[in-house]
C-alpha positions as CSV (number, residue, x, y, z in Angstrom):
1,M,48.1,32.2,-11.0
2,D,50.2,29.7,-13.2
3,F,53.8,29.3,-12.4
4,R,56.3,28.8,-15.2
5,D,56.6,25.0,-15.4
6,D,60.4,25.4,-16.0
7,V,61.4,27.9,-13.2
8,K,63.3,26.4,-10.7
9,L,62.2,26.8,-7.2
10,D,64.2,27.4,-4.2
11,P,62.8,25.0,-1.4
12,S,65.5,26.3,1.2
13,Q,63.3,29.3,1.6
14,V,60.6,27.6,3.3
15,E,60.8,25.0,6.2
16,D,57.9,22.4,7.1
17,A,58.1,22.1,10.6
18,G,55.3,19.4,10.8
19,G,53.3,19.8,14.2
20,Y,49.9,18.3,15.3
21,S,46.5,18.0,13.9
22,G,43.3,17.0,15.5
23,G,42.4,18.3,19.1
24,G,45.5,20.5,19.6
25,G,43.6,23.8,19.6
26,G,43.0,25.9,22.6
27,G,41.6,29.3,23.5
28,G,43.3,32.7,24.1
29,F,46.6,34.1,22.8
30,P,49.4,31.7,22.9
31,G,51.5,32.1,26.1
32,G,54.2,34.6,26.0
33,M,53.5,35.8,22.4
34,I,53.2,39.6,22.1
35,I,51.3,41.4,19.3
36,G,53.0,44.4,17.9
37,G,55.8,46.4,19.4
38,G,58.8,44.0,19.5
39,G,56.7,40.9,19.3
40,I,54.9,39.4,16.3
41,V,53.0,41.4,13.4
42,S,50.2,39.6,11.8
43,L,47.6,39.7,9.0
44,I,45.1,39.3,12.1
45,A,46.1,39.7,15.5
46,L,43.0,38.4,16.7
47,V,41.8,35.2,18.6
48,L,39.2,33.6,16.6
49,V,36.9,32.6,19.1
50,F,34.4,31.2,16.8
51,V,37.3,29.1,14.9
52,L,38.6,27.8,18.1
53,N,35.3,26.7,19.3
54,N,35.0,24.5,16.1
55,M,38.4,23.0,16.8
56,G,37.7,22.2,20.4
57,G,35.0,20.0,22.3
58,G,35.0,16.3,21.1
59,A,37.8,16.5,18.7
60,E,39.9,13.2,18.5
61,P,43.4,13.4,20.3
62,A,46.1,15.7,18.5
63,Q,48.3,13.6,16.1
64,R,51.9,14.4,15.1
65,R,52.3,15.3,11.5
66,P,55.8,14.7,10.3
67,P,57.5,17.7,8.4
68,S,57.6,17.4,4.4
69,N,60.9,17.1,2.3
70,L,60.1,19.9,0.3
71,S,63.6,19.9,-1.5
72,D,62.3,16.6,-2.8
73,Q,58.7,17.8,-3.7
74,C,59.2,21.4,-4.8
75,Q,61.5,21.7,-7.5
76,T,60.0,23.5,-10.4
77,G,57.0,25.7,-11.2
78,K,55.1,22.7,-12.1
79,D,55.6,21.2,-8.7
80,A,54.0,24.8,-7.4
81,D,51.0,24.5,-9.7
82,Q,50.2,21.0,-8.1
83,S,51.0,21.3,-4.6
84,E,49.8,23.8,-2.1
85,R,53.2,23.6,-0.1
86,C,55.1,23.9,-3.4
87,R,52.8,26.9,-4.3
88,V,53.9,28.6,-1.0
89,V,57.6,28.0,-1.7
90,G,57.0,29.5,-5.3
91,V,55.2,32.4,-3.8
92,V,57.9,33.1,-1.3
93,N,60.6,32.6,-4.0
94,S,58.9,35.4,-6.1
95,I,58.4,37.7,-3.2
96,Q,61.6,37.6,-2.1
97,D,63.4,37.9,-5.6
98,Y,61.5,41.2,-6.1
99,W,62.5,42.6,-2.8
100,K,65.9,41.6,-3.4
101,Q,65.8,43.7,-6.5
102,E,64.5,46.7,-4.7
103,I,66.3,46.8,-1.3
104,S,70.2,47.0,-1.1
105,G,71.4,44.4,1.1
106,Y,68.1,42.6,1.4
107,R,68.4,39.6,3.8
108,P,66.1,36.8,3.0
109,S,63.4,35.5,5.5
110,K,62.6,31.8,5.8
111,T,58.8,30.9,5.9
112,V,58.0,28.2,8.3
113,L,54.9,25.9,8.0
114,Y,53.6,24.2,11.0
115,S,50.4,22.7,12.5
116,G,49.0,23.1,16.0
117,R,51.3,24.8,17.9
118,L,55.1,25.8,17.7
119,R,58.0,27.5,19.8
120,T,59.5,30.7,18.2
121,S,61.4,33.6,19.2
122,C,58.1,35.6,20.0
123,G,56.7,32.9,21.8
124,T,54.7,30.0,21.2
125,A,52.7,30.1,18.1
126,S,49.4,28.6,17.5
127,S,46.8,29.1,14.6
128,A,44.6,31.2,17.2
129,V,46.8,34.4,15.9
130,G,47.0,33.4,12.1
131,P,50.1,34.0,9.8
132,F,52.6,36.3,11.5
133,Y,56.2,37.8,11.1
134,C,58.2,37.6,14.0
135,P,61.2,40.2,14.2
136,G,62.8,38.3,17.1
137,D,63.9,35.5,14.4
138,Q,63.1,37.6,11.0
139,R,60.9,34.4,10.0
140,V,57.2,34.0,8.7
141,Y,55.1,31.6,10.3
142,L,52.2,30.1,8.6
143,D,49.9,27.5,9.6
144,L,48.2,26.1,6.2
145,S,44.6,25.8,8.0
146,F,44.4,29.4,8.3
147,F,43.6,29.2,4.5
148,E,40.4,27.1,5.0
149,Q,39.5,29.4,8.4
150,L,39.7,32.2,5.5
151,H,37.2,31.0,3.5
152,S,34.9,29.2,6.0
153,Q,35.0,31.4,9.1
154,L,36.0,34.9,7.8
155,G,34.0,34.6,4.6
156,A,36.4,35.4,2.1
157,K,36.2,33.6,-1.3
158,G,39.4,32.1,-1.0
159,G,41.8,30.8,-3.7
160,P,45.4,30.7,-4.6
161,F,46.0,34.4,-5.3
162,A,43.9,35.0,-1.7
163,Q,46.9,32.9,-0.3
164,A,49.6,34.8,-2.0
165,Y,48.2,37.9,-0.6
166,V,48.5,36.6,2.8
167,I,52.4,35.7,2.3
168,A,53.3,38.9,0.7
169,H,51.4,40.6,3.5
170,E,53.6,38.8,6.0
171,Y,56.7,39.9,3.9
172,G,55.8,43.2,3.9
173,H,56.4,43.2,7.5
174,H,59.9,41.8,7.0
175,V,60.7,44.7,4.5
176,Q,59.6,46.8,7.4
177,D,62.1,45.4,9.7
178,L,64.6,46.0,7.2
179,L,63.9,49.2,6.5
180,G,63.2,50.2,10.2
181,A,59.7,50.9,9.8
182,L,58.6,48.3,12.7
183,G,60.9,50.3,15.3
184,S,59.4,53.9,14.0
185,G,56.9,53.9,16.6
186,A,54.1,54.1,14.2
187,S,50.7,52.9,15.4
188,S,49.8,49.3,14.2
189,V,47.2,50.5,11.7
190,P,49.5,52.2,9.4
191,I,52.3,49.4,9.9
192,E,49.4,46.9,8.8
193,L,48.1,49.0,5.8
194,Q,51.8,49.4,4.6
195,A,52.2,45.6,4.7
196,D,49.2,45.4,2.6
197,C,50.3,47.9,0.2
198,Y,53.7,46.1,-0.5
199,A,51.8,43.3,-1.1
200,G,50.0,45.1,-3.7
201,V,53.5,46.4,-5.0
202,W,54.7,42.8,-5.4
203,A,51.7,41.7,-7.1
204,H,52.1,44.4,-9.7
205,N,55.8,43.6,-10.4
206,A,55.6,39.6,-9.8
207,V,55.7,38.6,-13.5
208,K,59.3,40.3,-13.8
209,T,60.8,37.9,-11.2
210,G,60.2,35.1,-13.8
211,F,58.1,32.7,-11.8
212,Y,55.0,33.2,-13.6
213,D,54.0,33.0,-17.1
214,K,52.0,36.2,-17.5
215,P,50.5,39.2,-15.2
216,F,48.0,38.2,-12.6
217,T,44.2,38.5,-14.1
218,A,41.6,40.6,-12.8
219,P,39.7,37.6,-11.0
220,E,43.0,36.7,-9.4
221,I,43.4,40.3,-8.0
222,S,39.8,40.0,-7.0
223,E,40.7,37.3,-4.8
224,A,43.2,39.3,-2.6
225,L,40.8,42.1,-2.5
226,D,38.3,39.9,-1.1
227,A,40.7,38.6,1.3
228,A,41.7,41.9,2.3
229,A,38.2,42.9,3.0
230,A,37.5,39.6,4.9
231,V,40.4,40.7,7.4
232,G,39.4,44.1,8.0
233,D,38.8,45.1,11.7
234,D,35.2,46.2,11.1
235,R,34.2,42.8,9.6
236,I,35.9,40.7,12.1
237,Q,34.4,42.8,15.0
238,Q,31.1,42.7,13.3
239,R,31.5,38.9,13.0
240,T,32.8,38.0,16.6
241,T,31.1,40.5,18.8
242,G,28.3,42.1,16.8
243,R,29.5,45.6,17.1
244,I,32.0,47.6,15.3
245,D,34.4,50.0,17.6
246,P,36.7,52.1,15.3
247,E,38.7,53.1,18.1
248,S,40.1,49.9,18.9
249,F,41.2,48.7,15.4
250,T,44.4,47.1,15.1
251,H,44.8,46.6,11.4
252,G,42.4,48.8,9.7
253,S,38.9,48.6,8.2
254,S,38.1,46.5,5.2
255,E,38.0,49.6,3.0
256,Q,41.1,50.9,4.1
257,R,42.9,47.5,3.6
258,V,41.3,47.0,0.3
259,N,42.6,50.7,-0.8
260,A,46.2,49.9,0.6
261,F,46.5,46.7,-1.7
262,Q,45.0,48.7,-4.7
263,R,47.5,51.6,-4.2
264,G,50.4,49.2,-4.4
265,Y,48.9,47.1,-7.1
266,E,48.1,50.1,-9.1
267,N,51.1,52.2,-8.6
268,G,53.7,49.5,-8.2
269,R,56.1,51.3,-6.3
270,P,57.2,50.9,-2.6
271,D,58.0,54.8,-2.4
272,D,53.7,55.0,-2.9
273,C,53.2,53.0,0.5
274,G,54.5,55.8,2.8
275,L,53.2,55.1,6.5
276,A,52.0,59.1,6.4
277,E,49.6,58.4,3.2
278,L,48.0,55.3,4.8
279,R,46.9,56.5,8.2
């Protein structure tokens, strides 16, 4: 997943809010935050109890992490290949460049990087809910520690393209917000699967945005498929409760999520990601 060395990045699309590291974790959903409906839509709207247990206990007191100056650090594709935060900038730039070409009047959405907890228009965010999109302020929120949790706690292989899939999924929710799908009354599973499909559509077309040297390779796409499977409701329920209850699914099974991403990636057309086809 190599960026073109000379491509110019637009770091204004990503804000580093800083935050707290160390013993700042806590159990339960963040206060005031709503999952679905008029609140957040997330890659994985579930409290990761086993993750939070590992974060708590005898942890050191939380320490403030100052914001990073992305404007100075993230200027070209070469920077994106060398820094995780700059890679996020490059991925966000490519995703929004693609959707700007597809949607008339597309309004950019800023990604906010944070650690620990952060107040948003959808309530107080924490790493307990994973990456999410907030329709209230039309922003994507991302605690970078989730990528380590995706690998170490959810069993995904991880990797740069797994990260890109996560970000592209959340921008899929922004597209839904702009097109009215979030207010359509559709249930959460097809909404989440459509966001996965939109992520695949971007992956199919990403090289056309000019940010990458070449199309993504099969091993890179495999990272996304593996991540999609890892955040399936069935896999998470099995890990957290030891049983699977399809009636309580909110995001779709591992198979559904993989199939949705593949549908978008293979066809490369947003129109093939209809809610009716993804139920």
